[in-house]
Structures are given as structure tokens and as C-alpha cells.
N, CA, C and O atoms as a CHARMM CRD file, in Angstrom:
* protein
*
  356
    1    1 UNK  N    -34.42700 -22.12400  -9.30200 PROA 1      0.00000
    2    1 UNK  CA   -33.70400 -20.40400  -9.12100 PROA 1      0.00000
    3    1 UNK  C    -34.86100 -19.45100  -9.09600 PROA 1      0.00000
    4    1 UNK  O    -35.89400 -19.45600  -9.76500 PROA 1      0.00000
    5    2 UNK  N    -34.47000 -18.69100  -8.22900 PROA 2      0.00000
    6    2 UNK  CA   -35.02400 -17.40900  -7.90000 PROA 2      0.00000
    7    2 UNK  C    -34.94600 -16.25400  -8.57200 PROA 2      0.00000
    8    2 UNK  O    -33.79400 -15.86000  -8.75100 PROA 2      0.00000
    9    3 UNK  N    -36.05900 -15.39000  -9.12800 PROA 3      0.00000
   10    3 UNK  CA   -36.09500 -14.32600  -9.61200 PROA 3      0.00000
   11    3 UNK  C    -35.57400 -13.76000  -9.13000 PROA 3      0.00000
   12    3 UNK  O    -35.45800 -13.87900  -7.91000 PROA 3      0.00000
   13    4 UNK  N    -34.46800 -12.05400 -10.41100 PROA 4      0.00000
   14    4 UNK  CA   -34.79300 -10.60500  -9.66900 PROA 4      0.00000
   15    4 UNK  C    -33.33400 -11.00200  -8.39400 PROA 4      0.00000
   16    4 UNK  O    -32.71400  -9.95500  -8.21000 PROA 4      0.00000
   17    5 UNK  N    -32.65100 -12.32600  -7.46000 PROA 5      0.00000
   18    5 UNK  CA   -31.95800 -11.95800  -6.75500 PROA 5      0.00000
   19    5 UNK  C    -30.45900 -12.38800  -7.16700 PROA 5      0.00000
   20    5 UNK  O    -29.70600 -12.84400  -6.30600 PROA 5      0.00000
   21    6 UNK  N    -30.19500 -12.28800  -8.01900 PROA 6      0.00000
   22    6 UNK  CA   -29.03200 -12.83400  -8.68900 PROA 6      0.00000
   23    6 UNK  C    -28.27000 -11.74900  -9.08400 PROA 6      0.00000
   24    6 UNK  O    -29.00500 -10.76900  -8.96200 PROA 6      0.00000
   25    7 UNK  N    -26.72400 -11.25900  -9.66800 PROA 7      0.00000
   26    7 UNK  CA   -25.86600 -10.30700  -9.89400 PROA 7      0.00000
   27    7 UNK  C    -26.36600  -9.99400 -11.86200 PROA 7      0.00000
   28    7 UNK  O    -27.02200 -10.92300 -12.33100 PROA 7      0.00000
   29    8 UNK  N    -26.21600  -9.39800 -12.35800 PROA 8      0.00000
   30    8 UNK  CA   -26.10300  -9.59900 -13.41900 PROA 8      0.00000
   31    8 UNK  C    -24.54800  -9.90900 -14.15000 PROA 8      0.00000
   32    8 UNK  O    -23.56000  -9.18000 -14.23800 PROA 8      0.00000
   33    9 UNK  N    -24.83000 -11.52600 -14.69600 PROA 9      0.00000
   34    9 UNK  CA   -23.16600 -11.53400 -15.05900 PROA 9      0.00000
   35    9 UNK  C    -23.35700 -11.57300 -16.60000 PROA 9      0.00000
   36    9 UNK  O    -24.10200 -12.08200 -17.43900 PROA 9      0.00000
   37   10 UNK  N    -21.79900 -10.39700 -16.47300 PROA 10     0.00000
   38   10 UNK  CA   -21.26900  -9.73200 -17.93300 PROA 10     0.00000
   39   10 UNK  C    -20.35600 -11.54900 -18.53600 PROA 10     0.00000
   40   10 UNK  O    -19.26500 -11.77200 -18.01100 PROA 10     0.00000
   41   11 UNK  N    -20.62800 -12.07700 -19.03900 PROA 11     0.00000
   42   11 UNK  CA   -20.15700 -13.24500 -19.86300 PROA 11     0.00000
   43   11 UNK  C    -18.12800 -12.19500 -20.42000 PROA 11     0.00000
   44   11 UNK  O    -17.05500 -12.52500 -19.91400 PROA 11     0.00000
   45   12 UNK  N    -18.24500 -11.40100 -21.16200 PROA 12     0.00000
   46   12 UNK  CA   -17.15500 -10.40100 -21.70500 PROA 12     0.00000
   47   12 UNK  C    -16.66000  -9.65000 -20.95700 PROA 12     0.00000
   48   12 UNK  O    -16.12800  -8.70000 -21.53100 PROA 12     0.00000
   49   13 UNK  N    -16.54700  -9.63900 -19.21400 PROA 13     0.00000
   50   13 UNK  CA   -15.48300  -8.25500 -18.83900 PROA 13     0.00000
   51   13 UNK  C    -14.08800  -8.49800 -18.76100 PROA 13     0.00000
   52   13 UNK  O    -13.45000  -9.52900 -18.54800 PROA 13     0.00000
   53   14 UNK  N    -13.74400  -7.29200 -18.98600 PROA 14     0.00000
   54   14 UNK  CA   -12.87000  -6.79600 -19.36200 PROA 14     0.00000
   55   14 UNK  C    -11.75800  -6.39700 -18.11900 PROA 14     0.00000
   56   14 UNK  O    -12.06900  -5.63900 -17.20100 PROA 14     0.00000
   57   15 UNK  N    -10.30300  -7.08600 -18.25800 PROA 15     0.00000
   58   15 UNK  CA    -9.70500  -7.07900 -16.79900 PROA 15     0.00000
   59   15 UNK  C     -8.42200  -6.35900 -17.24200 PROA 15     0.00000
   60   15 UNK  O     -7.67400  -6.84000 -18.09300 PROA 15     0.00000
   61   16 UNK  N     -8.14300  -4.88500 -16.47000 PROA 16     0.00000
   62   16 UNK  CA    -6.92900  -4.16200 -17.27400 PROA 16     0.00000
   63   16 UNK  C     -6.40300  -4.15600 -15.70200 PROA 16     0.00000
   64   16 UNK  O     -7.17500  -4.01200 -14.75400 PROA 16     0.00000
   65   17 UNK  N     -4.59200  -4.38400 -15.53200 PROA 17     0.00000
   66   17 UNK  CA    -3.82000  -5.14400 -15.47400 PROA 17     0.00000
   67   17 UNK  C     -3.33800  -3.49600 -15.57200 PROA 17     0.00000
   68   17 UNK  O     -3.66900  -2.67300 -16.42600 PROA 17     0.00000
   69   18 UNK  N     -2.25100  -3.27900 -14.14400 PROA 18     0.00000
   70   18 UNK  CA    -1.24300  -1.43300 -14.07900 PROA 18     0.00000
   71   18 UNK  C     -0.46300  -1.80500 -14.58400 PROA 18     0.00000
   72   18 UNK  O      0.49900  -1.06600 -14.37400 PROA 18     0.00000
   73   19 UNK  N      0.01700  -3.28800 -15.76900 PROA 19     0.00000
   74   19 UNK  CA     0.89900  -3.37500 -16.69500 PROA 19     0.00000
   75   19 UNK  C      0.85800  -3.06100 -18.17700 PROA 19     0.00000
   76   19 UNK  O      1.79900  -2.90600 -18.95500 PROA 19     0.00000
   77   20 UNK  N     -0.42800  -3.00300 -18.38600 PROA 20     0.00000
   78   20 UNK  CA    -1.04100  -2.75600 -19.72500 PROA 20     0.00000
   79   20 UNK  C     -1.50000  -4.35800 -20.34800 PROA 20     0.00000
   80   20 UNK  O     -2.24200  -4.50300 -21.32000 PROA 20     0.00000
   81   21 UNK  N     -1.15600  -4.98800 -19.90800 PROA 21     0.00000
   82   21 UNK  CA    -2.24900  -6.32700 -20.12900 PROA 21     0.00000
   83   21 UNK  C     -3.84500  -5.97300 -19.99700 PROA 21     0.00000
   84   21 UNK  O     -4.44600  -5.22400 -19.22600 PROA 21     0.00000
   85   22 UNK  N     -4.28100  -6.81900 -21.06400 PROA 22     0.00000
   86   22 UNK  CA    -5.96400  -7.34800 -20.62800 PROA 22     0.00000
   87   22 UNK  C     -6.29300  -8.18900 -21.40000 PROA 22     0.00000
   88   22 UNK  O     -6.02700  -8.54700 -22.54800 PROA 22     0.00000
   89   23 UNK  N     -7.23700  -8.59500 -20.18500 PROA 23     0.00000
   90   23 UNK  CA    -8.18600 -10.19200 -21.21800 PROA 23     0.00000
   91   23 UNK  C     -9.66500  -9.76600 -21.41900 PROA 23     0.00000
   92   23 UNK  O    -10.20700  -8.68000 -21.62900 PROA 23     0.00000
   93   24 UNK  N    -10.06200 -10.90800 -21.28800 PROA 24     0.00000
   94   24 UNK  CA   -11.20700 -10.90700 -21.10700 PROA 24     0.00000
   95   24 UNK  C    -12.10400 -12.09000 -20.31800 PROA 24     0.00000
   96   24 UNK  O    -11.85200 -13.28800 -20.45300 PROA 24     0.00000
   97   25 UNK  N    -13.04100 -11.64300 -19.59000 PROA 25     0.00000
   98   25 UNK  CA   -13.44300 -12.88000 -18.74300 PROA 25     0.00000
   99   25 UNK  C    -14.86500 -13.07500 -18.16200 PROA 25     0.00000
  100   25 UNK  O    -15.54400 -12.57100 -19.05700 PROA 25     0.00000
  101   26 UNK  N    -15.58200 -13.42500 -17.37400 PROA 26     0.00000
  102   26 UNK  CA   -16.95800 -13.50700 -17.36700 PROA 26     0.00000
  103   26 UNK  C    -16.41900 -12.60400 -15.80300 PROA 26     0.00000
  104   26 UNK  O    -15.37200 -12.49500 -15.16400 PROA 26     0.00000
  105   27 UNK  N    -17.10600 -12.35300 -15.75300 PROA 27     0.00000
  106   27 UNK  CA   -17.97500 -11.38200 -13.78700 PROA 27     0.00000
  107   27 UNK  C    -19.04500 -10.71800 -13.63500 PROA 27     0.00000
  108   27 UNK  O    -19.94200 -10.19700 -14.29700 PROA 27     0.00000
  109   28 UNK  N    -18.71400 -10.87400 -12.58900 PROA 28     0.00000
  110   28 UNK  CA   -20.54100  -9.67400 -12.43800 PROA 28     0.00000
  111   28 UNK  C    -20.13200  -8.01500 -12.71300 PROA 28     0.00000
  112   28 UNK  O    -20.98200  -7.15000 -12.92100 PROA 28     0.00000
  113   29 UNK  N    -18.93800  -7.81300 -12.67600 PROA 29     0.00000
  114   29 UNK  CA   -18.27300  -6.90700 -12.85200 PROA 29     0.00000
  115   29 UNK  C    -18.05000  -6.27600 -14.30600 PROA 29     0.00000
  116   29 UNK  O    -17.02600  -6.76600 -14.78400 PROA 29     0.00000
  117   30 UNK  N    -18.66600  -5.33900 -15.19400 PROA 30     0.00000
  118   30 UNK  CA   -18.51000  -5.01900 -16.68100 PROA 30     0.00000
  119   30 UNK  C    -16.99500  -4.13400 -16.73700 PROA 30     0.00000
  120   30 UNK  O    -16.53900  -4.09100 -17.87900 PROA 30     0.00000
  121   31 UNK  N    -16.43500  -3.66200 -16.03500 PROA 31     0.00000
  122   31 UNK  CA   -14.86400  -3.67800 -16.09300 PROA 31     0.00000
  123   31 UNK  C    -14.17000  -3.43500 -14.75900 PROA 31     0.00000
  124   31 UNK  O    -14.50600  -2.60500 -13.91500 PROA 31     0.00000
  125   32 UNK  N    -12.83300  -4.55300 -14.68100 PROA 32     0.00000
  126   32 UNK  CA   -11.97400  -4.52400 -14.04800 PROA 32     0.00000
  127   32 UNK  C    -10.74000  -3.94900 -13.85300 PROA 32     0.00000
  128   32 UNK  O    -10.17600  -3.54500 -14.87000 PROA 32     0.00000
  129   33 UNK  N    -10.06200  -3.78300 -12.56900 PROA 33     0.00000
  130   33 UNK  CA    -8.71800  -3.31400 -12.82700 PROA 33     0.00000
  131   33 UNK  C     -8.07400  -4.42400 -11.50100 PROA 33     0.00000
  132   33 UNK  O     -8.46100  -4.90100 -10.43500 PROA 33     0.00000
  133   34 UNK  N     -7.13300  -4.43400 -12.18700 PROA 34     0.00000
  134   34 UNK  CA    -5.46000  -4.87500 -11.01300 PROA 34     0.00000
  135   34 UNK  C     -4.72800  -4.32200 -11.56200 PROA 34     0.00000
  136   34 UNK  O     -4.63400  -3.63600 -12.57900 PROA 34     0.00000
  137   35 UNK  N     -3.84500  -4.87900 -10.34200 PROA 35     0.00000
  138   35 UNK  CA    -2.06800  -4.52200 -10.10400 PROA 35     0.00000
  139   35 UNK  C     -1.56500  -5.30000 -10.57000 PROA 35     0.00000
  140   35 UNK  O     -0.75600  -5.09900 -11.47600 PROA 35     0.00000
  141   36 UNK  N     -1.89200  -6.58800 -10.07000 PROA 36     0.00000
  142   36 UNK  CA    -1.30400  -7.88700 -10.71200 PROA 36     0.00000
  143   36 UNK  C     -1.79600  -8.83800 -11.56400 PROA 36     0.00000
  144   36 UNK  O     -2.77300  -9.43300 -11.10900 PROA 36     0.00000
  145   37 UNK  N     -1.45300  -9.15700 -12.59900 PROA 37     0.00000
  146   37 UNK  CA    -1.93600 -10.16800 -13.70200 PROA 37     0.00000
  147   37 UNK  C     -1.10200 -11.75100 -13.26900 PROA 37     0.00000
  148   37 UNK  O     -0.58300 -12.14900 -12.22700 PROA 37     0.00000
  149   38 UNK  N     -1.32100 -12.46500 -14.86400 PROA 38     0.00000
  150   38 UNK  CA    -0.76700 -13.71900 -14.73600 PROA 38     0.00000
  151   38 UNK  C      0.36200 -13.28400 -15.94100 PROA 38     0.00000
  152   38 UNK  O      1.33600 -14.03300 -16.01600 PROA 38     0.00000
  153   39 UNK  N      0.31300 -12.21000 -16.82700 PROA 39     0.00000
  154   39 UNK  CA     1.41200 -11.65100 -17.17800 PROA 39     0.00000
  155   39 UNK  C      2.23800 -10.75700 -16.49600 PROA 39     0.00000
  156   39 UNK  O      3.11000 -10.17300 -17.14100 PROA 39     0.00000
  157   40 UNK  N      2.08600 -10.50900 -15.06000 PROA 40     0.00000
  158   40 UNK  CA     3.15700  -9.27500 -14.57700 PROA 40     0.00000
  159   40 UNK  C      3.45700 -10.37900 -13.07500 PROA 40     0.00000
  160   40 UNK  O      4.35200 -10.08900 -12.28100 PROA 40     0.00000
  161   41 UNK  N      2.75300 -11.36400 -12.92200 PROA 41     0.00000
  162   41 UNK  CA     3.01700 -11.91700 -11.54500 PROA 41     0.00000
  163   41 UNK  C      4.25700 -12.84400 -11.48500 PROA 41     0.00000
  164   41 UNK  O      4.39600 -13.63200 -12.42000 PROA 41     0.00000
  165   42 UNK  N      5.23300 -12.83400 -10.42200 PROA 42     0.00000
  166   42 UNK  CA     7.10600 -13.57300 -10.59800 PROA 42     0.00000
  167   42 UNK  C      6.61700 -15.05000 -10.77900 PROA 42     0.00000
  168   42 UNK  O      7.30000 -15.73600 -11.53900 PROA 42     0.00000
  169   43 UNK  N      5.26700 -15.78000 -10.04500 PROA 43     0.00000
  170   43 UNK  CA     5.01900 -16.81400  -9.68000 PROA 43     0.00000
  171   43 UNK  C      4.97000 -17.35200 -11.65500 PROA 43     0.00000
  172   43 UNK  O      5.57800 -18.30300 -12.14600 PROA 43     0.00000
  173   44 UNK  N      4.07100 -16.38400 -12.37000 PROA 44     0.00000
  174   44 UNK  CA     3.87300 -17.16600 -13.55100 PROA 44     0.00000
  175   44 UNK  C      5.23500 -16.60200 -14.50500 PROA 44     0.00000
  176   44 UNK  O      5.25700 -16.94300 -15.68700 PROA 44     0.00000
  177   45 UNK  N      6.08600 -15.94600 -14.09400 PROA 45     0.00000
  178   45 UNK  CA     6.76900 -15.22600 -15.41700 PROA 45     0.00000
  179   45 UNK  C      8.34500 -15.86300 -15.13300 PROA 45     0.00000
  180   45 UNK  O      9.24100 -16.03500 -15.96000 PROA 45     0.00000
  181   46 UNK  N      8.34700 -16.06400 -14.09400 PROA 46     0.00000
  182   46 UNK  CA     9.15600 -16.93300 -13.63100 PROA 46     0.00000
  183   46 UNK  C     10.60200 -15.55700 -12.64700 PROA 46     0.00000
  184   46 UNK  O     11.47100 -15.81200 -11.81400 PROA 46     0.00000
  185   47 UNK  N     10.18000 -14.16200 -13.33700 PROA 47     0.00000
  186   47 UNK  CA    11.94100 -13.15000 -12.80600 PROA 47     0.00000
  187   47 UNK  C     10.60900 -12.16400 -12.14400 PROA 47     0.00000
  188   47 UNK  O      9.45000 -11.82000 -12.37300 PROA 47     0.00000
  189   48 UNK  N     12.15700 -11.95900 -10.79600 PROA 48     0.00000
  190   48 UNK  CA    11.56200 -12.08400  -9.51700 PROA 48     0.00000
  191   48 UNK  C     11.73300 -10.19800  -9.80200 PROA 48     0.00000
  192   48 UNK  O     12.68600  -9.68500 -10.38800 PROA 48     0.00000
  193   49 UNK  N     10.43400  -9.37300  -9.15600 PROA 49     0.00000
  194   49 UNK  CA    10.36600  -7.88400  -9.34600 PROA 49     0.00000
  195   49 UNK  C      9.64300  -7.76700  -8.09800 PROA 49     0.00000
  196   49 UNK  O      8.72300  -8.45400  -7.65400 PROA 49     0.00000
  197   50 UNK  N     10.33300  -6.60300  -7.54800 PROA 50     0.00000
  198   50 UNK  CA    10.21700  -5.83900  -5.99100 PROA 50     0.00000
  199   50 UNK  C      8.76200  -4.93800  -7.18000 PROA 50     0.00000
  200   50 UNK  O      8.76400  -4.48600  -8.32500 PROA 50     0.00000
  201   51 UNK  N      7.52400  -5.09200  -5.86300 PROA 51     0.00000
  202   51 UNK  CA     6.44400  -4.12100  -6.28900 PROA 51     0.00000
  203   51 UNK  C      6.06900  -3.52700  -5.28000 PROA 51     0.00000
  204   51 UNK  O      5.26200  -3.87100  -4.41800 PROA 51     0.00000
  205   52 UNK  N      6.96900  -2.15700  -5.44800 PROA 52     0.00000
  206   52 UNK  CA     6.76600  -0.82500  -4.15800 PROA 52     0.00000
  207   52 UNK  C      5.67600   0.01800  -4.49100 PROA 52     0.00000
  208   52 UNK  O      6.03900   1.13300  -4.11400 PROA 52     0.00000
  209   53 UNK  N      4.06200   0.15100  -5.19700 PROA 53     0.00000
  210   53 UNK  CA     3.54500   1.14700  -6.00300 PROA 53     0.00000
  211   53 UNK  C      3.50800   1.92000  -5.18400 PROA 53     0.00000
  212   53 UNK  O      4.26600   2.85200  -5.45400 PROA 53     0.00000
  213   54 UNK  N      2.67500   2.12200  -3.67900 PROA 54     0.00000
  214   54 UNK  CA     2.56500   2.70400  -2.46300 PROA 54     0.00000
  215   54 UNK  C      3.69600   4.30400  -1.95200 PROA 54     0.00000
  216   54 UNK  O      3.57400   5.46600  -1.56700 PROA 54     0.00000
  217   55 UNK  N      4.79400   3.23500  -2.32000 PROA 55     0.00000
  218   55 UNK  CA     6.00700   3.71500  -1.39600 PROA 55     0.00000
  219   55 UNK  C      5.80200   3.44600  -0.22900 PROA 55     0.00000
  220   55 UNK  O      6.54800   4.18400   0.41500 PROA 55     0.00000
  221   56 UNK  N      5.37500   2.98300   0.27000 PROA 56     0.00000
  222   56 UNK  CA     4.91900   1.85800   1.82300 PROA 56     0.00000
  223   56 UNK  C      6.23700   2.06600   2.31500 PROA 56     0.00000
  224   56 UNK  O      6.32400   3.12400   2.93900 PROA 56     0.00000
  225   57 UNK  N      7.31500   1.39800   2.24300 PROA 57     0.00000
  226   57 UNK  CA     8.60700   1.02200   2.27200 PROA 57     0.00000
  227   57 UNK  C      9.31500   2.70100   2.85200 PROA 57     0.00000
  228   57 UNK  O      9.73900   2.88200   3.99400 PROA 57     0.00000
  229   58 UNK  N      9.29400   3.64300   1.87600 PROA 58     0.00000
  230   58 UNK  CA     9.53900   5.54900   2.06700 PROA 58     0.00000
  231   58 UNK  C      9.19100   5.83200   3.50500 PROA 58     0.00000
  232   58 UNK  O      9.88200   6.19800   4.45600 PROA 58     0.00000
  233   59 UNK  N      7.37200   5.43600   3.32300 PROA 59     0.00000
  234   59 UNK  CA     6.64800   6.24300   4.05100 PROA 59     0.00000
  235   59 UNK  C      6.09500   6.21100   5.40900 PROA 59     0.00000
  236   59 UNK  O      5.49600   7.00900   6.13100 PROA 59     0.00000
  237   60 UNK  N      6.65900   4.57200   5.52800 PROA 60     0.00000
  238   60 UNK  CA     7.48100   4.02400   6.78500 PROA 60     0.00000
  239   60 UNK  C      8.59500   4.76600   7.58600 PROA 60     0.00000
  240   60 UNK  O      8.61700   5.53900   8.54300 PROA 60     0.00000
  241   61 UNK  N      9.66000   4.08500   6.62700 PROA 61     0.00000
  242   61 UNK  CA    10.54600   4.97500   7.31100 PROA 61     0.00000
  243   61 UNK  C     10.74100   6.41900   7.47900 PROA 61     0.00000
  244   61 UNK  O     11.50800   6.77000   8.37500 PROA 61     0.00000
  245   62 UNK  N      9.97500   7.61300   6.51500 PROA 62     0.00000
  246   62 UNK  CA     9.56100   8.54100   7.17800 PROA 62     0.00000
  247   62 UNK  C      8.64700   9.39700   8.22000 PROA 62     0.00000
  248   62 UNK  O      8.48600  10.60500   8.39400 PROA 62     0.00000
  249   63 UNK  N      8.16900   8.32900   8.78000 PROA 63     0.00000
  250   63 UNK  CA     7.63400   7.98600  10.07800 PROA 63     0.00000
  251   63 UNK  C      8.10600   7.55500  11.28100 PROA 63     0.00000
  252   63 UNK  O      7.74000   7.79800  12.43100 PROA 63     0.00000
  253   64 UNK  N      9.31500   6.61400  10.66200 PROA 64     0.00000
  254   64 UNK  CA    10.00600   6.78900  12.03800 PROA 64     0.00000
  255   64 UNK  C     11.36000   7.68900  12.09900 PROA 64     0.00000
  256   64 UNK  O     12.15100   8.04000  12.97500 PROA 64     0.00000
  257   65 UNK  N     11.22900   7.84100  10.93800 PROA 65     0.00000
  258   65 UNK  CA    12.83300   9.16000  11.18400 PROA 65     0.00000
  259   65 UNK  C     12.31200  10.30700  12.18600 PROA 65     0.00000
  260   65 UNK  O     13.05100  10.77200  13.05400 PROA 65     0.00000
  261   66 UNK  N     10.43800  10.89900  11.92200 PROA 66     0.00000
  262   66 UNK  CA    10.24200  11.78500  12.93000 PROA 66     0.00000
  263   66 UNK  C      9.89500  11.13000  13.90800 PROA 66     0.00000
  264   66 UNK  O      9.58600  11.78800  14.90200 PROA 66     0.00000
  265   67 UNK  N      9.83800  10.04000  13.96900 PROA 67     0.00000
  266   67 UNK  CA     9.11100   9.54400  15.35900 PROA 67     0.00000
  267   67 UNK  C     10.54300   9.45600  16.56700 PROA 67     0.00000
  268   67 UNK  O     10.57500   9.60700  17.78800 PROA 67     0.00000
  269   68 UNK  N     11.38200   9.21200  15.77400 PROA 68     0.00000
  270   68 UNK  CA    12.92900   9.27000  16.87300 PROA 68     0.00000
  271   68 UNK  C     13.20200  11.16900  16.61400 PROA 68     0.00000
  272   68 UNK  O     13.77500  11.54600  17.63600 PROA 68     0.00000
  273   69 UNK  N     13.04600  12.07100  15.90300 PROA 69     0.00000
  274   69 UNK  CA    13.04600  13.26600  15.60800 PROA 69     0.00000
  275   69 UNK  C     12.58900  13.63700  17.20600 PROA 69     0.00000
  276   69 UNK  O     13.25400  13.82400  18.22400 PROA 69     0.00000
  277   70 UNK  N     11.25000  13.65200  16.95000 PROA 70     0.00000
  278   70 UNK  CA     9.69700  13.90500  17.88700 PROA 70     0.00000
  279   70 UNK  C     10.66500  12.96600  19.77200 PROA 70     0.00000
  280   70 UNK  O     10.37300  13.29700  20.92100 PROA 70     0.00000
  281   71 UNK  N     11.29200  12.31900  19.53800 PROA 71     0.00000
  282   71 UNK  CA    11.66200  11.77200  20.65100 PROA 71     0.00000
  283   71 UNK  C     12.73600  12.15500  21.19000 PROA 71     0.00000
  284   71 UNK  O     12.85800  12.10200  22.41400 PROA 71     0.00000
  285   72 UNK  N     13.92700  12.70900  20.21900 PROA 72     0.00000
  286   72 UNK  CA    15.40800  13.63600  20.65500 PROA 72     0.00000
  287   72 UNK  C     15.00900  14.70800  21.00900 PROA 72     0.00000
  288   72 UNK  O     15.70400  15.25500  21.86500 PROA 72     0.00000
  289   73 UNK  N     14.02400  15.29700  20.62800 PROA 73     0.00000
  290   73 UNK  CA    14.03800  16.63000  20.91200 PROA 73     0.00000
  291   73 UNK  C     13.01400  16.63800  22.29000 PROA 73     0.00000
  292   73 UNK  O     12.75200  17.76600  22.70600 PROA 73     0.00000
  293   74 UNK  N     12.53900  15.73000  22.87600 PROA 74     0.00000
  294   74 UNK  CA    12.20700  15.68100  24.51800 PROA 74     0.00000
  295   74 UNK  C     12.85600  15.53600  24.81300 PROA 74     0.00000
  296   74 UNK  O     13.36300  16.46800  25.43700 PROA 74     0.00000
  297   75 UNK  N     13.45000  14.52700  24.75500 PROA 75     0.00000
  298   75 UNK  CA    14.66800  14.69600  25.30800 PROA 75     0.00000
  299   75 UNK  C     16.19700  15.59700  25.62800 PROA 75     0.00000
  300   75 UNK  O     17.06300  15.46400  26.49200 PROA 75     0.00000
  301   76 UNK  N     16.03500  16.50300  24.53000 PROA 76     0.00000
  302   76 UNK  CA    17.11400  17.75800  24.53000 PROA 76     0.00000
  303   76 UNK  C     15.82800  18.49200  25.85700 PROA 76     0.00000
  304   76 UNK  O     16.18400  18.70300  27.01600 PROA 76     0.00000
  305   77 UNK  N     15.06600  18.64300  25.59400 PROA 77     0.00000
  306   77 UNK  CA    14.23000  19.40400  26.66000 PROA 77     0.00000
  307   77 UNK  C     14.22300  18.87300  28.08200 PROA 77     0.00000
  308   77 UNK  O     14.63200  19.76300  28.82800 PROA 77     0.00000
  309   78 UNK  N     13.90900  17.74000  28.76100 PROA 78     0.00000
  310   78 UNK  CA    14.03000  17.17000  29.76000 PROA 78     0.00000
  311   78 UNK  C     15.09800  17.14700  30.32500 PROA 78     0.00000
  312   78 UNK  O     15.07500  17.38500  31.53200 PROA 78     0.00000
  313   79 UNK  N     16.28400  16.88500  29.73500 PROA 79     0.00000
  314   79 UNK  CA    17.87400  17.38300  29.90100 PROA 79     0.00000
  315   79 UNK  C     17.55400  19.01300  30.29600 PROA 79     0.00000
  316   79 UNK  O     17.71000  19.48500  31.42200 PROA 79     0.00000
  317   80 UNK  N     17.01700  19.83900  28.96800 PROA 80     0.00000
  318   80 UNK  CA    17.81100  21.22600  29.96100 PROA 80     0.00000
  319   80 UNK  C     16.71500  21.45200  30.96000 PROA 80     0.00000
  320   80 UNK  O     17.28100  21.80400  31.99500 PROA 80     0.00000
  321   81 UNK  N     15.87800  21.43000  31.08100 PROA 81     0.00000
  322   81 UNK  CA    14.66900  21.47200  31.82900 PROA 81     0.00000
  323   81 UNK  C     15.34800  20.69800  33.26500 PROA 81     0.00000
  324   81 UNK  O     15.01900  21.33000  34.26900 PROA 81     0.00000
  325   82 UNK  N     16.00200  19.77900  33.49800 PROA 82     0.00000
  326   82 UNK  CA    16.93000  18.79300  34.36200 PROA 82     0.00000
  327   82 UNK  C     17.83700  20.29900  34.80600 PROA 82     0.00000
  328   82 UNK  O     17.48900  20.98300  35.76800 PROA 82     0.00000
  329   83 UNK  N     19.14200  20.68000  33.84500 PROA 83     0.00000
  330   83 UNK  CA    19.69900  21.41200  34.02900 PROA 83     0.00000
  331   83 UNK  C     19.56500  22.94600  34.80000 PROA 83     0.00000
  332   83 UNK  O     20.30800  23.46700  35.63100 PROA 83     0.00000
  333   84 UNK  N     18.16300  23.49500  34.09900 PROA 84     0.00000
  334   84 UNK  CA    17.53600  24.61400  34.62800 PROA 84     0.00000
  335   84 UNK  C     17.36100  24.70900  35.89900 PROA 84     0.00000
  336   84 UNK  O     17.73300  25.75400  36.43300 PROA 84     0.00000
  337   85 UNK  N     16.64400  23.46200  36.87000 PROA 85     0.00000
  338   85 UNK  CA    16.08100  22.96300  37.69800 PROA 85     0.00000
  339   85 UNK  C     17.27500  22.98300  38.60400 PROA 85     0.00000
  340   85 UNK  O     17.19300  23.82300  39.50000 PROA 85     0.00000
  341   86 UNK  N     18.81300  21.95700  38.57300 PROA 86     0.00000
  342   86 UNK  CA    19.72200  21.80000  38.71500 PROA 86     0.00000
  343   86 UNK  C     20.50800  23.32500  39.40700 PROA 86     0.00000
  344   86 UNK  O     21.10100  23.38600  40.48400 PROA 86     0.00000
  345   87 UNK  N     20.30800  24.36200  38.50400 PROA 87     0.00000
  346   87 UNK  CA    21.11700  25.26100  38.48200 PROA 87     0.00000
  347   87 UNK  C     20.40700  26.24000  39.38300 PROA 87     0.00000
  348   87 UNK  O     21.22300  27.08600  39.74700 PROA 87     0.00000
  349   88 UNK  N     18.87000  26.52200  40.02800 PROA 88     0.00000
  350   88 UNK  CA    18.73400  26.65900  40.67500 PROA 88     0.00000
  351   88 UNK  C     18.73100  26.14700  41.78800 PROA 88     0.00000
  352   88 UNK  O     18.14500  26.85300  42.60900 PROA 88     0.00000
  353   89 UNK  N     19.28200  24.87000  42.33600 PROA 89     0.00000
  354   89 UNK  CA    19.66100  24.82900  43.47700 PROA 89     0.00000
  355   89 UNK  C     20.70600  25.21500  44.40000 PROA 89     0.00000
  356   89 UNK  O     20.62600  24.90300  45.58800 PROA 89     0.00000
């Protein structure tokens, strides 16, 4: 095995989950933060739980509403411009 090419091994690395559960494992990182662990994952707990930590669905809905509003405003401007052109003729 070559010397000085392998990362440092921490046999007592601490893993911290967003649910508050902590445990120790071996890793090349001293401290690890995770969002889901075996204490809160539905596969291990048998309970279904919806995670939307970043509010991704709400952000998507807001972007879609803003896009629809812009489209409606553009359509309104086109309609008014077409009426103005028709009135001049």
C-alpha cells in the first residue's frame, strides 16, 4: 500500500441527523450531517411522512403563478394594442 495517498480514517465519526438522532460510524469525515437517517426514514420506521424541507412545492407553485400572471399581462397588452390599431383604421 502506498504511503500518504489515503485519506485520514476516523473510526469514531459522529453522524447528526435533522431529526435529532446521532450515532457513530467510521468515515473519512469527522462530523457528518444528514437529513434522513434510519431513525426517521419511512422504510425503517414503517410510518409515512412527507418531507418538504426546502418548500420546493411552494416555490414551484409561486413560479408558475408568476409565469401565468406575466402571460396574462402580455395577452392584455396585445389585446389593447390590437384594439388601438383597429380603432385607428
